[in-house]
CHARMM-style PDB file with segment names, atoms N, HN, CA, C and O in Angstrom:
ATOM      1  N   MET     1      -2.836  12.945  16.130  1.00  0.00      PROA
ATOM      2  CA  MET     1      -2.918  11.552  15.597  1.00  0.00      PROA
ATOM      3  C   MET     1      -2.178  11.421  14.284  1.00  0.00      PROA
ATOM      4  O   MET     1      -1.591  10.378  13.994  1.00  0.00      PROA
ATOM      5  N   ALA     2      -2.206  12.443  13.516  1.00  0.00      PROA
ATOM      6  HN  ALA     2      -2.683  13.290  13.751  1.00  0.00      PROA
ATOM      7  CA  ALA     2      -1.437  12.386  12.231  1.00  0.00      PROA
ATOM      8  C   ALA     2       0.044  12.226  12.447  1.00  0.00      PROA
ATOM      9  O   ALA     2       0.715  11.480  11.734  1.00  0.00      PROA
ATOM     10  N   ILE     3       0.552  12.935  13.442  1.00  0.00      PROA
ATOM     11  HN  ILE     3       0.007  13.541  14.022  1.00  0.00      PROA
ATOM     12  CA  ILE     3       2.001  12.812  13.769  1.00  0.00      PROA
ATOM     13  C   ILE     3       2.314  11.472  14.294  1.00  0.00      PROA
ATOM     14  O   ILE     3       3.344  10.892  13.950  1.00  0.00      PROA
ATOM     15  N   ALA     4       1.432  10.939  15.143  1.00  0.00      PROA
ATOM     16  HN  ALA     4       0.595  11.410  15.422  1.00  0.00      PROA
ATOM     17  CA  ALA     4       1.620   9.586  15.680  1.00  0.00      PROA
ATOM     18  C   ALA     4       1.608   8.552  14.567  1.00  0.00      PROA
ATOM     19  O   ALA     4       2.396   7.607  14.575  1.00  0.00      PROA
ATOM     20  N   ALA     5       0.724   8.734  13.627  1.00  0.00      PROA
ATOM     21  HN  ALA     5       0.083   9.502  13.620  1.00  0.00      PROA
ATOM     22  CA  ALA     5       0.631   7.795  12.439  1.00  0.00      PROA
ATOM     23  C   ALA     5       1.922   7.838  11.647  1.00  0.00      PROA
ATOM     24  O   ALA     5       2.454   6.794  11.268  1.00  0.00      PROA
ATOM     25  N   LEU     6       2.431   9.033  11.393  1.00  0.00      PROA
ATOM     26  HN  LEU     6       1.999   9.881  11.700  1.00  0.00      PROA
ATOM     27  CA  LEU     6       3.676   9.146  10.643  1.00  0.00      PROA
ATOM     28  C   LEU     6       4.866   8.537  11.392  1.00  0.00      PROA
ATOM     29  O   LEU     6       5.688   7.844  10.794  1.00  0.00      PROA
ATOM     30  N   VAL     7       4.956   8.801  12.722  1.00  0.00      PROA
ATOM     31  HN  VAL     7       4.287   9.364  13.208  1.00  0.00      PROA
ATOM     32  CA  VAL     7       6.062   8.200  13.477  1.00  0.00      PROA
ATOM     33  C   VAL     7       5.973   6.727  13.500  1.00  0.00      PROA
ATOM     34  O   VAL     7       6.977   6.037  13.321  1.00  0.00      PROA
ATOM     35  N   CYS     8       4.780   6.211  13.719  1.00  0.00      PROA
ATOM     36  HN  CYS     8       3.965   6.772  13.865  1.00  0.00      PROA
ATOM     37  CA  CYS     8       4.629   4.728  13.694  1.00  0.00      PROA
ATOM     38  C   CYS     8       4.959   4.128  12.310  1.00  0.00      PROA
ATOM     39  O   CYS     8       5.518   3.036  12.216  1.00  0.00      PROA
ATOM     40  N   GLY     9       4.611   4.849  11.262  1.00  0.00      PROA
ATOM     41  HN  GLY     9       4.157   5.737  11.338  1.00  0.00      PROA
ATOM     42  CA  GLY     9       4.922   4.423   9.934  1.00  0.00      PROA
ATOM     43  C   GLY     9       6.438   4.381   9.695  1.00  0.00      PROA
ATOM     44  O   GLY     9       6.971   3.460   9.076  1.00  0.00      PROA
ATOM     45  N   ILE    10       7.106   5.418  10.211  1.00  0.00      PROA
ATOM     46  HN  ILE    10       6.674   6.166  10.713  1.00  0.00      PROA
ATOM     47  CA  ILE    10       8.577   5.480  10.076  1.00  0.00      PROA
ATOM     48  C   ILE    10       9.224   4.348  10.884  1.00  0.00      PROA
ATOM     49  O   ILE    10      10.182   3.734  10.414  1.00  0.00      PROA
ATOM     50  N   LEU    11       8.740   4.073  12.040  1.00  0.00      PROA
ATOM     51  HN  LEU    11       7.962   4.572  12.422  1.00  0.00      PROA
ATOM     52  CA  LEU    11       9.296   3.057  12.910  1.00  0.00      PROA
ATOM     53  C   LEU    11       8.932   1.623  12.544  1.00  0.00      PROA
ATOM     54  O   LEU    11       9.476   0.659  13.083  1.00  0.00      PROA
ATOM     55  N   GLY    12       7.991   1.517  11.605  1.00  0.00      PROA
ATOM     56  HN  GLY    12       7.549   2.299  11.167  1.00  0.00      PROA
ATOM     57  CA  GLY    12       7.585   0.166  11.148  1.00  0.00      PROA
ATOM     58  C   GLY    12       6.503  -0.541  11.875  1.00  0.00      PROA
ATOM     59  O   GLY    12       6.301  -1.744  11.706  1.00  0.00      PROA
ATOM     60  N   VAL    13       5.769   0.234  12.724  1.00  0.00      PROA
ATOM     61  HN  VAL    13       5.933   1.211  12.861  1.00  0.00      PROA
ATOM     62  CA  VAL    13       4.643  -0.312  13.494  1.00  0.00      PROA
ATOM     63  C   VAL    13       3.413  -0.173  12.527  1.00  0.00      PROA
ATOM     64  O   VAL    13       2.613   0.756  12.639  1.00  0.00      PROA
ATOM     65  N   SER    14       3.315  -1.108  11.614  1.00  0.00      PROA
ATOM     66  HN  SER    14       3.965  -1.863  11.524  1.00  0.00      PROA
ATOM     67  CA  SER    14       2.450  -0.918  10.478  1.00  0.00      PROA
ATOM     68  C   SER    14       0.964  -0.861  10.875  1.00  0.00      PROA
ATOM     69  O   SER    14       0.258   0.056  10.456  1.00  0.00      PROA
ATOM     70  N   ALA    15       0.488  -1.802  11.657  1.00  0.00      PROA
ATOM     71  HN  ALA    15       1.061  -2.547  11.998  1.00  0.00      PROA
ATOM     72  CA  ALA    15      -0.961  -1.818  11.960  1.00  0.00      PROA
ATOM     73  C   ALA    15      -1.372  -0.494  12.700  1.00  0.00      PROA
ATOM     74  O   ALA    15      -2.411   0.098  12.405  1.00  0.00      PROA
ATOM     75  N   VAL    16      -0.558  -0.084  13.618  1.00  0.00      PROA
ATOM     76  HN  VAL    16       0.285  -0.564  13.857  1.00  0.00      PROA
ATOM     77  CA  VAL    16      -0.853   1.134  14.369  1.00  0.00      PROA
ATOM     78  C   VAL    16      -0.860   2.328  13.490  1.00  0.00      PROA
ATOM     79  O   VAL    16      -1.736   3.188  13.578  1.00  0.00      PROA
ATOM     80  N   ALA    17       0.150   2.382  12.612  1.00  0.00      PROA
ATOM     81  HN  ALA    17       0.862   1.684  12.540  1.00  0.00      PROA
ATOM     82  CA  ALA    17       0.266   3.499  11.635  1.00  0.00      PROA
ATOM     83  C   ALA    17      -0.934   3.619  10.698  1.00  0.00      PROA
ATOM     84  O   ALA    17      -1.394   4.718  10.387  1.00  0.00      PROA
ATOM     85  N   ILE    18      -1.421   2.483  10.263  1.00  0.00      PROA
ATOM     86  HN  ILE    18      -1.048   1.590  10.515  1.00  0.00      PROA
ATOM     87  CA  ILE    18      -2.564   2.445   9.346  1.00  0.00      PROA
ATOM     88  C   ILE    18      -3.858   2.886  10.088  1.00  0.00      PROA
ATOM     89  O   ILE    18      -4.641   3.689   9.582  1.00  0.00      PROA
ATOM     90  N   ILE    19      -4.037   2.350  11.253  1.00  0.00      PROA
ATOM     91  HN  ILE    19      -3.401   1.698  11.664  1.00  0.00      PROA
ATOM     92  CA  ILE    19      -5.260   2.700  12.020  1.00  0.00      PROA
ATOM     93  C   ILE    19      -5.243   4.191  12.423  1.00  0.00      PROA
ATOM     94  O   ILE    19      -6.228   4.905  12.234  1.00  0.00      PROA
ATOM     95  N   LEU    20      -4.095   4.646  12.987  1.00  0.00      PROA
ATOM     96  HN  LEU    20      -3.296   4.066  13.141  1.00  0.00      PROA
ATOM     97  CA  LEU    20      -4.035   6.049  13.376  1.00  0.00      PROA
ATOM     98  C   LEU    20      -4.192   7.007  12.190  1.00  0.00      PROA
ATOM     99  O   LEU    20      -4.815   8.065  12.284  1.00  0.00      PROA
ATOM    100  N   GLY    21      -3.600   6.586  11.079  1.00  0.00      PROA
ATOM    101  HN  GLY    21      -3.095   5.727  11.002  1.00  0.00      PROA
ATOM    102  CA  GLY    21      -3.715   7.409   9.887  1.00  0.00      PROA
ATOM    103  C   GLY    21      -5.152   7.540   9.377  1.00  0.00      PROA
ATOM    104  O   GLY    21      -5.574   8.628   8.984  1.00  0.00      PROA
ATOM    105  N   PHE    22      -5.888   6.455   9.383  1.00  0.00      PROA
ATOM    106  HN  PHE    22      -5.545   5.571   9.703  1.00  0.00      PROA
ATOM    107  CA  PHE    22      -7.297   6.558   8.918  1.00  0.00      PROA
ATOM    108  C   PHE    22      -8.125   7.367   9.917  1.00  0.00      PROA
ATOM    109  O   PHE    22      -8.972   8.174   9.536  1.00  0.00      PROA
ATOM    110  N   VAL    23      -7.861   7.130  11.206  1.00  0.00      PROA
ATOM    111  HN  VAL    23      -7.173   6.474  11.516  1.00  0.00      PROA
ATOM    112  CA  VAL    23      -8.638   7.913  12.256  1.00  0.00      PROA
ATOM    113  C   VAL    23      -8.314   9.372  12.125  1.00  0.00      PROA
ATOM    114  O   VAL    23      -9.224  10.200  12.165  1.00  0.00      PROA
ATOM    115  N   ALA    24      -7.005   9.743  11.964  1.00  0.00      PROA
ATOM    116  HN  ALA    24      -6.265   9.070  11.932  1.00  0.00      PROA
ATOM    117  CA  ALA    24      -6.663  11.123  11.835  1.00  0.00      PROA
ATOM    118  C   ALA    24      -7.256  11.775  10.587  1.00  0.00      PROA
ATOM    119  O   ALA    24      -7.746  12.903  10.643  1.00  0.00      PROA
ATOM    120  N   ARG    25      -7.209  11.055   9.450  1.00  0.00      PROA
ATOM    121  HN  ARG    25      -6.811  10.139   9.404  1.00  0.00      PROA
ATOM    122  CA  ARG    25      -7.863  11.643   8.250  1.00  0.00      PROA
ATOM    123  C   ARG    25      -9.341  11.835   8.459  1.00  0.00      PROA
ATOM    124  O   ARG    25      -9.891  12.824   7.975  1.00  0.00      PROA
ATOM    125  N   SER    26     -10.005  10.953   9.148  1.00  0.00      PROA
ATOM    126  HN  SER    26      -9.558  10.150   9.542  1.00  0.00      PROA
ATOM    127  CA  SER    26     -11.412  11.099   9.405  1.00  0.00      PROA
ATOM    128  C   SER    26     -11.670  12.300  10.312  1.00  0.00      PROA
ATOM    129  O   SER    26     -12.604  13.063  10.067  1.00  0.00      PROA
ATOM    130  N   GLN    27     -10.856  12.480  11.359  1.00  0.00      PROA
ATOM    131  HN  GLN    27     -10.097  11.860  11.558  1.00  0.00      PROA
ATOM    132  CA  GLN    27     -11.034  13.626  12.221  1.00  0.00      PROA
ATOM    133  C   GLN    27     -10.762  14.960  11.470  1.00  0.00      PROA
ATOM    134  O   GLN    27     -11.461  15.950  11.685  1.00  0.00      PROA
ATOM    135  N   ILE    28      -9.764  14.965  10.614  1.00  0.00      PROA
ATOM    136  HN  ILE    28      -9.195  14.161  10.439  1.00  0.00      PROA
ATOM    137  CA  ILE    28      -9.451  16.159   9.858  1.00  0.00      PROA
ATOM    138  C   ILE    28     -10.607  16.512   8.890  1.00  0.00      PROA
ATOM    139  O   ILE    28     -10.952  17.684   8.741  1.00  0.00      PROA
ATOM    140  N   ARG    29     -11.181  15.526   8.258  1.00  0.00      PROA
ATOM    141  HN  ARG    29     -10.901  14.573   8.380  1.00  0.00      PROA
ATOM    142  CA  ARG    29     -12.366  15.778   7.353  1.00  0.00      PROA
ATOM    143  C   ARG    29     -13.514  16.298   8.152  1.00  0.00      PROA
ATOM    144  O   ARG    29     -14.190  17.227   7.709  1.00  0.00      PROA
ATOM    145  N   ARG    30     -13.781  15.726   9.355  1.00  0.00      PROA
ATOM    146  HN  ARG    30     -13.232  14.972   9.715  1.00  0.00      PROA
ATOM    147  CA  ARG    30     -14.914  16.159  10.170  1.00  0.00      PROA
ATOM    148  C   ARG    30     -14.703  17.546  10.756  1.00  0.00      PROA
ATOM    149  O   ARG    30     -15.673  18.231  11.081  1.00  0.00      PROA
ATOM    150  N   SER    31     -13.445  17.975  10.898  1.00  0.00      PROA
ATOM    151  HN  SER    31     -12.657  17.419  10.634  1.00  0.00      PROA
ATOM    152  CA  SER    31     -13.191  19.327  11.473  1.00  0.00      PROA
ATOM    153  C   SER    31     -13.480  20.456  10.490  1.00  0.00      PROA
ATOM    154  O   SER    31     -13.499  21.631  10.857  1.00  0.00      PROA
ATOM    155  N   GLY    32     -13.693  20.093   9.296  1.00  0.00      PROA
ATOM    156  HN  GLY    32     -13.677  19.139   8.998  1.00  0.00      PROA
ATOM    157  CA  GLY    32     -13.952  21.125   8.243  1.00  0.00      PROA
ATOM    158  C   GLY    32     -12.782  22.002   7.956  1.00  0.00      PROA
ATOM    159  O   GLY    32     -12.950  23.175   7.624  1.00  0.00      PROA
ATOM    160  N   GLY    33     -11.608  21.469   8.073  1.00  0.00      PROA
ATOM    161  HN  GLY    33     -11.471  20.516   8.343  1.00  0.00      PROA
ATOM    162  CA  GLY    33     -10.406  22.243   7.723  1.00  0.00      PROA
ATOM    163  C   GLY    33      -9.728  22.917   8.901  1.00  0.00      PROA
ATOM    164  O   GLY    33      -8.674  23.534   8.745  1.00  0.00      PROA
ATOM    165  N   VAL    34     -10.328  22.804  10.083  1.00  0.00      PROA
ATOM    166  HN  VAL    34     -11.184  22.303  10.210  1.00  0.00      PROA
ATOM    167  CA  VAL    34      -9.767  23.434  11.234  1.00  0.00      PROA
ATOM    168  C   VAL    34      -8.458  22.652  11.655  1.00  0.00      PROA
ATOM    169  O   VAL    34      -7.423  23.258  11.934  1.00  0.00      PROA
ATOM    170  N   GLU    35      -8.553  21.351  11.683  1.00  0.00      PROA
ATOM    171  HN  GLU    35      -9.394  20.859  11.457  1.00  0.00      PROA
ATOM    172  CA  GLU    35      -7.381  20.502  12.005  1.00  0.00      PROA
ATOM    173  C   GLU    35      -6.606  20.314  10.726  1.00  0.00      PROA
ATOM    174  O   GLU    35      -7.171  20.242   9.635  1.00  0.00      PROA
ATOM    175  N   ARG    36      -5.306  20.237  10.880  1.00  0.00      PROA
ATOM    176  HN  ARG    36      -4.847  20.295  11.766  1.00  0.00      PROA
ATOM    177  CA  ARG    36      -4.420  19.996   9.746  1.00  0.00      PROA
ATOM    178  C   ARG    36      -3.660  18.695   9.976  1.00  0.00      PROA
ATOM    179  O   ARG    36      -3.747  18.072  11.035  1.00  0.00      PROA
ATOM    180  N   GLY    37      -2.917  18.312   8.950  1.00  0.00      PROA
ATOM    181  HN  GLY    37      -2.847  18.818   8.090  1.00  0.00      PROA
ATOM    182  CA  GLY    37      -2.060  17.114   9.017  1.00  0.00      PROA
ATOM    183  C   GLY    37      -2.463  15.991   8.152  1.00  0.00      PROA
ATOM    184  O   GLY    37      -2.056  14.848   8.363  1.00  0.00      PROA
ATOM    185  N   GLY    38      -3.270  16.300   7.162  1.00  0.00      PROA
ATOM    186  HN  GLY    38      -3.600  17.228   6.991  1.00  0.00      PROA
ATOM    187  CA  GLY    38      -3.737  15.223   6.266  1.00  0.00      PROA
ATOM    188  C   GLY    38      -2.589  14.558   5.508  1.00  0.00      PROA
ATOM    189  O   GLY    38      -2.638  13.357   5.243  1.00  0.00      PROA
ATOM    190  N   GLY    39      -1.559  15.328   5.156  1.00  0.00      PROA
ATOM    191  HN  GLY    39      -1.520  16.304   5.371  1.00  0.00      PROA
ATOM    192  CA  GLY    39      -0.425  14.757   4.482  1.00  0.00      PROA
ATOM    193  C   GLY    39       0.365  13.765   5.386  1.00  0.00      PROA
ATOM    194  O   GLY    39       0.795  12.693   4.960  1.00  0.00      PROA
ATOM    195  N   MET    40       0.522  14.190   6.634  1.00  0.00      PROA
ATOM    196  HN  MET    40       0.173  15.061   6.980  1.00  0.00      PROA
ATOM    197  CA  MET    40       1.251  13.305   7.546  1.00  0.00      PROA
ATOM    198  C   MET    40       0.434  12.005   7.843  1.00  0.00      PROA
ATOM    199  O   MET    40       1.006  10.928   8.007  1.00  0.00      PROA
ATOM    200  N   ALA    41      -0.888  12.142   7.903  1.00  0.00      PROA
ATOM    201  HN  ALA    41      -1.352  13.018   7.770  1.00  0.00      PROA
ATOM    202  CA  ALA    41      -1.729  10.964   8.148  1.00  0.00      PROA
ATOM    203  C   ALA    41      -1.600  10.045   6.935  1.00  0.00      PROA
ATOM    204  O   ALA    41      -1.430   8.832   7.064  1.00  0.00      PROA
ATOM    205  N   LEU    42      -1.686  10.647   5.777  1.00  0.00      PROA
ATOM    206  HN  LEU    42      -1.824  11.632   5.672  1.00  0.00      PROA
ATOM    207  CA  LEU    42      -1.553   9.802   4.522  1.00  0.00      PROA
ATOM    208  C   LEU    42      -0.204   9.129   4.450  1.00  0.00      PROA
ATOM    209  O   LEU    42      -0.114   7.965   4.061  1.00  0.00      PROA
ATOM    210  N   ALA    43       0.843   9.836   4.817  1.00  0.00      PROA
ATOM    211  HN  ALA    43       0.770  10.782   5.133  1.00  0.00      PROA
ATOM    212  CA  ALA    43       2.178   9.291   4.781  1.00  0.00      PROA
ATOM    213  C   ALA    43       2.277   8.120   5.767  1.00  0.00      PROA
ATOM    214  O   ALA    43       2.936   7.123   5.474  1.00  0.00      PROA
ATOM    215  N   GLY    44       1.625   8.234   6.935  1.00  0.00      PROA
ATOM    216  HN  GLY    44       1.089   9.044   7.173  1.00  0.00      PROA
ATOM    217  CA  GLY    44       1.652   7.173   7.914  1.00  0.00      PROA
ATOM    218  C   GLY    44       0.931   5.943   7.345  1.00  0.00      PROA
ATOM    219  O   GLY    44       1.384   4.813   7.524  1.00  0.00      PROA
ATOM    220  N   ILE    45      -0.195   6.174   6.660  1.00  0.00      PROA
ATOM    221  HN  ILE    45      -0.563   7.093   6.515  1.00  0.00      PROA
ATOM    222  CA  ILE    45      -0.954   5.084   6.040  1.00  0.00      PROA
ATOM    223  C   ILE    45      -0.116   4.380   4.977  1.00  0.00      PROA
ATOM    224  O   ILE    45      -0.023   3.153   4.937  1.00  0.00      PROA
ATOM    225  N   VAL    46       0.482   5.188   4.132  1.00  0.00      PROA
ATOM    226  HN  VAL    46       0.406   6.184   4.165  1.00  0.00      PROA
ATOM    227  CA  VAL    46       1.303   4.578   3.055  1.00  0.00      PROA
ATOM    228  C   VAL    46       2.507   3.812   3.638  1.00  0.00      PROA
ATOM    229  O   VAL    46       2.788   2.687   3.225  1.00  0.00      PROA
ATOM    230  N   LEU    47       3.196   4.416   4.576  1.00  0.00      PROA
ATOM    231  HN  LEU    47       2.967   5.330   4.911  1.00  0.00      PROA
ATOM    232  CA  LEU    47       4.354   3.727   5.174  1.00  0.00      PROA
ATOM    233  C   LEU    47       3.908   2.450   5.874  1.00  0.00      PROA
ATOM    234  O   LEU    47       4.607   1.439   5.805  1.00  0.00      PROA
ATOM    235  N   GLY    48       2.749   2.474   6.551  1.00  0.00      PROA
ATOM    236  HN  GLY    48       2.181   3.296   6.607  1.00  0.00      PROA
ATOM    237  CA  GLY    48       2.209   1.296   7.164  1.00  0.00      PROA
ATOM    238  C   GLY    48       1.943   0.151   6.248  1.00  0.00      PROA
ATOM    239  O   GLY    48       2.241  -1.006   6.543  1.00  0.00      PROA
ATOM    240  N   PHE    49       1.343   0.519   5.066  1.00  0.00      PROA
ATOM    241  HN  PHE    49       1.101   1.459   4.826  1.00  0.00      PROA
ATOM    242  CA  PHE    49       1.110  -0.548   4.090  1.00  0.00      PROA
ATOM    243  C   PHE    49       2.425  -1.014   3.457  1.00  0.00      PROA
ATOM    244  O   PHE    49       2.540  -2.190   3.112  1.00  0.00      PROA
ATOM    245  N   VAL    50       3.399  -0.153   3.294  1.00  0.00      PROA
ATOM    246  HN  VAL    50       3.306   0.803   3.574  1.00  0.00      PROA
ATOM    247  CA  VAL    50       4.724  -0.577   2.764  1.00  0.00      PROA
ATOM    248  C   VAL    50       5.344  -1.577   3.709  1.00  0.00      PROA
ATOM    249  O   VAL    50       5.771  -2.652   3.288  1.00  0.00      PROA
ATOM    250  N   TRP    51       5.401  -1.219   5.041  1.00  0.00      PROA
ATOM    251  HN  TRP    51       5.054  -0.346   5.383  1.00  0.00      PROA
ATOM    252  CA  TRP    51       5.931  -2.117   6.011  1.00  0.00      PROA
ATOM    253  C   TRP    51       5.190  -3.461   6.025  1.00  0.00      PROA
ATOM    254  O   TRP    51       5.802  -4.525   6.123  1.00  0.00      PROA
ATOM    255  N   LEU    52       3.896  -3.387   5.929  1.00  0.00      PROA
ATOM    256  HN  LEU    52       3.398  -2.523   5.850  1.00  0.00      PROA
ATOM    257  CA  LEU    52       3.082  -4.591   5.919  1.00  0.00      PROA
ATOM    258  C   LEU    52       3.410  -5.505   4.721  1.00  0.00      PROA
ATOM    259  O   LEU    52       3.523  -6.721   4.875  1.00  0.00      PROA
ATOM    260  N   ALA    53       3.559  -4.914   3.548  1.00  0.00      PROA
ATOM    261  HN  ALA    53       3.467  -3.926   3.423  1.00  0.00      PROA
ATOM    262  CA  ALA    53       3.919  -5.656   2.369  1.00  0.00      PROA
ATOM    263  C   ALA    53       5.299  -6.268   2.465  1.00  0.00      PROA
ATOM    264  O   ALA    53       5.517  -7.421   2.093  1.00  0.00      PROA
ATOM    265  N   LEU    54       6.217  -5.483   2.967  1.00  0.00      PROA
ATOM    266  HN  LEU    54       6.040  -4.546   3.269  1.00  0.00      PROA
ATOM    267  CA  LEU    54       7.620  -5.953   3.142  1.00  0.00      PROA
ATOM    268  C   LEU    54       7.649  -7.127   4.142  1.00  0.00      PROA
ATOM    269  O   LEU    54       8.401  -8.085   3.963  1.00  0.00      PROA
ATOM    270  N   SER    55       6.836  -7.037   5.174  1.00  0.00      PROA
ATOM    271  HN  SER    55       6.225  -6.259   5.320  1.00  0.00      PROA
ATOM    272  CA  SER    55       6.785  -8.107   6.159  1.00  0.00      PROA
ATOM    273  C   SER    55       6.252  -9.380   5.561  1.00  0.00      PROA
ATOM    274  O   SER    55       6.768 -10.469   5.815  1.00  0.00      PROA
ATOM    275  N   LEU    56       5.174  -9.231   4.731  1.00  0.00      PROA
ATOM    276  HN  LEU    56       4.755  -8.347   4.524  1.00  0.00      PROA
ATOM    277  CA  LEU    56       4.612 -10.420   4.108  1.00  0.00      PROA
ATOM    278  C   LEU    56       5.617 -11.070   3.121  1.00  0.00      PROA
ATOM    279  O   LEU    56       5.757 -12.293   3.097  1.00  0.00      PROA
ATOM    280  N   ILE    57       6.301 -10.256   2.323  1.00  0.00      PROA
ATOM    281  HN  ILE    57       6.187  -9.263   2.343  1.00  0.00      PROA
ATOM    282  CA  ILE    57       7.253 -10.755   1.407  1.00  0.00      PROA
ATOM    283  C   ILE    57       8.377 -11.467   2.156  1.00  0.00      PROA
ATOM    284  O   ILE    57       8.781 -12.555   1.746  1.00  0.00      PROA
ATOM    285  N   PHE    58       8.897 -10.885   3.248  1.00  0.00      PROA
ATOM    286  HN  PHE    58       8.569 -10.001   3.581  1.00  0.00      PROA
ATOM    287  CA  PHE    58       9.935 -11.508   4.042  1.00  0.00      PROA
ATOM    288  C   PHE    58       9.448 -12.854   4.613  1.00  0.00      PROA
ATOM    289  O   PHE    58      10.157 -13.858   4.535  1.00  0.00      PROA
ATOM    290  N   THR    59       8.264 -12.864   5.173  1.00  0.00      PROA
ATOM    291  HN  THR    59       7.688 -12.049   5.236  1.00  0.00      PROA
ATOM    292  CA  THR    59       7.728 -14.104   5.712  1.00  0.00      PROA
ATOM    293  C   THR    59       7.549 -15.186   4.645  1.00  0.00      PROA
ATOM    294  O   THR    59       7.917 -16.335   4.893  1.00  0.00      PROA
ATOM    295  N   ILE    60       7.030 -14.888   3.534  1.00  0.00      PROA
ATOM    296  HN  ILE    60       6.731 -13.955   3.332  1.00  0.00      PROA
ATOM    297  CA  ILE    60       6.845 -15.831   2.466  1.00  0.00      PROA
ATOM    298  C   ILE    60       8.195 -16.361   2.004  1.00  0.00      PROA
ATOM    299  O   ILE    60       8.355 -17.565   1.803  1.00  0.00      PROA
ATOM    300  N   THR    61       9.175 -15.462   1.833  1.00  0.00      PROA
ATOM    301  HN  THR    61       9.046 -14.484   1.996  1.00  0.00      PROA
ATOM    302  CA  THR    61      10.555 -15.897   1.453  1.00  0.00      PROA
ATOM    303  C   THR    61      11.101 -16.847   2.432  1.00  0.00      PROA
ATOM    304  O   THR    61      11.652 -17.875   2.037  1.00  0.00      PROA
ATOM    305  N   LEU    62      10.982 -16.562   3.739  1.00  0.00      PROA
ATOM    306  HN  LEU    62      10.535 -15.727   4.060  1.00  0.00      PROA
ATOM    307  CA  LEU    62      11.539 -17.500   4.775  1.00  0.00      PROA
ATOM    308  C   LEU    62      10.833 -18.838   4.732  1.00  0.00      PROA
ATOM    309  O   LEU    62      11.469 -19.880   4.895  1.00  0.00      PROA
ATOM    310  N   LEU    63       9.493 -18.825   4.510  1.00  0.00      PROA
ATOM    311  HN  LEU    63       8.977 -17.979   4.377  1.00  0.00      PROA
ATOM    312  CA  LEU    63       8.761 -20.094   4.458  1.00  0.00      PROA
ATOM    313  C   LEU    63       9.211 -20.902   3.277  1.00  0.00      PROA
ATOM    314  O   LEU    63       9.404 -22.112   3.398  1.00  0.00      PROA
ATOM    315  N   VAL    64       9.393 -20.248   2.091  1.00  0.00      PROA
ATOM    316  HN  VAL    64       9.236 -19.265   1.992  1.00  0.00      PROA
ATOM    317  CA  VAL    64       9.806 -20.972   0.923  1.00  0.00      PROA
ATOM    318  C   VAL    64      11.239 -21.528   1.116  1.00  0.00      PROA
ATOM    319  O   VAL    64      11.496 -22.675   0.752  1.00  0.00      PROA
ATOM    320  N   LEU    65      12.123 -20.776   1.652  1.00  0.00      PROA
ATOM    321  HN  LEU    65      11.914 -19.844   1.948  1.00  0.00      PROA
ATOM    322  CA  LEU    65      13.495 -21.209   1.932  1.00  0.00      PROA
ATOM    323  C   LEU    65      13.504 -22.330   2.900  1.00  0.00      PROA
ATOM    324  O   LEU    65      14.242 -23.291   2.689  1.00  0.00      PROA
ATOM    325  N   ALA    66      12.710 -22.281   3.988  1.00  0.00      PROA
ATOM    326  HN  ALA    66      12.110 -21.500   4.160  1.00  0.00      PROA
ATOM    327  CA  ALA    66      12.636 -23.327   4.972  1.00  0.00      PROA
ATOM    328  C   ALA    66      12.094 -24.630   4.387  1.00  0.00      PROA
ATOM    329  O   ALA    66      12.537 -25.729   4.718  1.00  0.00      PROA
ATOM    330  N   HSD    67      11.115 -24.452   3.503  1.00  0.00      PROA
ATOM    331  HN  HSD    67      10.754 -23.559   3.234  1.00  0.00      PROA
ATOM    332  CA  HSD    67      10.522 -25.661   2.831  1.00  0.00      PROA
ATOM    333  C   HSD    67      11.597 -26.297   1.873  1.00  0.00      PROA
ATOM    334  O   HSD    67      11.731 -27.519   1.810  1.00  0.00      PROA
ATOM    335  N   SER    68      12.314 -25.475   1.172  1.00  0.00      PROA
ATOM    336  HN  SER    68      12.205 -24.482   1.222  1.00  0.00      PROA
ATOM    337  CA  SER    68      13.319 -26.028   0.230  1.00  0.00      PROA
ATOM    338  C   SER    68      14.452 -26.715   0.963  1.00  0.00      PROA
ATOM    339  O   SER    68      14.981 -27.723   0.493  1.00  0.00      PROA
ATOM    340  N   VAL    69      14.808 -26.202   2.056  1.00  0.00      PROA
ATOM    341  HN  VAL    69      14.378 -25.383   2.438  1.00  0.00      PROA
ATOM    342  CA  VAL    69      15.944 -26.771   2.891  1.00  0.00      PROA
ATOM    343  C   VAL    69      15.471 -28.055   3.524  1.00  0.00      PROA
ATOM    344  O   VAL    69      16.248 -29.008   3.578  1.00  0.00      PROA
ATOM    345  N   SER    70      14.243 -28.144   4.008  1.00  0.00      PROA
ATOM    346  HN  SER    70      13.611 -27.369   3.963  1.00  0.00      PROA
ATOM    347  CA  SER    70      13.721 -29.330   4.665  1.00  0.00      PROA
ATOM    348  C   SER    70      13.438 -30.492   3.679  1.00  0.00      PROA
ATOM    349  O   SER    70      13.466 -31.667   4.047  1.00  0.00      PROA
ATOM    350  N   SER    71      13.168 -30.111   2.417  1.00  0.00      PROA
ATOM    351  HN  SER    71      13.146 -29.157   2.118  1.00  0.00      PROA
ATOM    352  CA  SER    71      12.852 -31.139   1.407  1.00  0.00      PROA
ATOM    353  C   SER    71      14.105 -31.693   0.728  1.00  0.00      PROA
ATOM    354  O   SER    71      14.041 -32.667  -0.022  1.00  0.00      PROA
ATOM    355  N   SER    72      15.250 -31.053   1.005  1.00  0.00      PROA
ATOM    356  HN  SER    72      15.302 -30.261   1.614  1.00  0.00      PROA
ATOM    357  CA  SER    72      16.511 -31.490   0.362  1.00  0.00      PROA
ATOM    358  C   SER    72      17.152 -32.641   1.107  1.00  0.00      PROA
ATOM    359  OT1 SER    72      18.209 -33.126   0.704  1.00  0.00      PROA
TER     360      SER     72
END
């Protein structure tokens, strides 16, 4: 799951990366150190939130531009 979270984070599938990352980190904690990949899971979470923030910024920018063009 940690690898899947990282791959989804790299590809920009933000919601999936965030969910898989948190699930993977939870599984790793519950395994007592048997399972590894906490860094990859965390990277997937971070990349997911970065893509989410960029998407929101892009959407808000488009809405502001569309509003300014329509009011001119």
